[in-house]
N, C-alpha and C positions, 0 to 999 in steps of 0.2 A: 398422412395428410398434413401438409405444412400448416393449414389453418389452425391446428390444435396447438402449436407452438406457443402462441400468445397467451392461451388458457393456463398452460402449464407454467409458462414464466409468471404470470400474474398469481398463481396459486403459490409458487415460490416466494414471491414477495411478500405475500401475506403470512406465509409461515415464518419467513425470516423475521419480520416485524414482530410476531409472537414469541421470537426467541427459540423456535423449534428448527434448529440448524440443520439437523440431519434429514428430517422431512423436507425441508426447503432445498437441500441439495438433491434430494430425489426427484423434486419436482423440476428444478433447473436442468437436471440430467434428462429428463424426460423431453423437456422442451428442446434440447439440442438434439435428440434423436429425431425429431421432426423438423427442425431447422437447425443444421450444425454452423449456419452462418449468422447466428442471432448473437452478435458481440455482447450484448448487455447481460445475455444468460451467460456467457463465458466469465464476464466478470463478477456477476453476482455469484456464481458457483465458485469462483475462485475465492471470493470474500467469506462465504460460510465455510469452505474447507479451511481456511486461514483461521478462522474464530473456532473451528473445531480442533485447533493445533496441529493441522496437516498442510503447512506451507508448501511443501514439496509437491503435494499434489495440486495445489492452487496455481503453481507457477505456469505450467503448461496452457491453463486456461486463460490467463492473462495475456500469454504470449499469442495464443490464438486471437485473441480480441484485439490485440495490436496489429496483428496481420490484416484484420477486418477494418480496423479504424485506427491507423498509425498516430495520429495526432490527439488521441484522448489522454489529456493530462492526468486525469485519475486513475487510469490504468496503468500509466507509467509509475505513479506513486504507488499504487498497490502493488506492482511487480517488484518495485525497488525495495519495498518494506517486507515482502516475502523473501527475496533475495538476502536481504540484511539478517532476517532471522536465521537463515541457512547458512551465514557466514560467508557467503558469495559477495565480498566486498566490492570487488571492481565493477561487475555487472550491476550491482545494486546502485552505486554511484553514478553510473551511467544513466540509469532510469531516473533516479532521483533528480539529476540536473536537468534530464529532459523535461520532466513534470514542472520543474521550476521555470523552465524556458515557456512553457505553456500557460501555467498558472503561478505566477511569482508571489502572489498573496497568500500562499498556503503555509501557515506556520508550522503545521504537523509535518510537512515535507521538509522544511527547513530543519526541524528537529532531527528527522530521520538521516538527513544530509550530515547533521553535526555528528550523530551516533555512528555513522558509517565513516566520517573522516577521523573520529577519535580511534576506531578500530583499526584504521589503515595507519595509525601513527601520526596523523596529520593534525596535532593538538591546536595549532594556530588556525587552521580552516575549521575545525571542530568549533572553537571559539567564536569564529565570525558567524558561522551558520547559527549556532544557538543564540548568539547575540540579535541576529535578524529576525529569529522565531519571536524573541521577546519584543522587538520593535513591532511586530505584527499583533502580538497577543501579549501584552504586559503581565497579565496573571497567569502565565503558563508554567505550573509548577514543574513540568517535566524538563523544560529547558531551564529554569532556575537551578534544578537539581543537578543537571550535567555540567552548568557552569560551574557549581559548587565542586563536583567531582574534578574538574579540569583544573580549579585552584588547589584543591588538596593534592592532587597528583603532582603539579608543578611547584608546590610548597609556596604559591603565591596567593598569600592571604591578605585581605585588606587590613 
């Protein structure tokens, strides 16, 4: 009965909030058995799988969610981050750029774009993206750390 999907989804959210990620994943999977077109359940399942260190399992759920809701900036950001963890740099960059087209004020996405650019060897692009992240969030330690690494790797110290 599709009417049970929201109950399982809400249980998943409660379990996720309590830090019980394995149990949350099971609840989201149950919601999807009742309603496989529930985009939010795919996204949340992807998120808990990623938090459990299973980004490869998260990717298909993000992709399904994007088939259902192609303009979901958060989902593009999550998929880009998961692909980055899997060293799939080119598709990660595509999704991170799409996320920023939809939601340009996301410092976390700019940071992931900087990381992906750095891994691709585009150090000037990495620097621009990290600096943009810092413009949005001036006290962003991860962006400061990345800029420090870029300076160290280029020998460009102030």
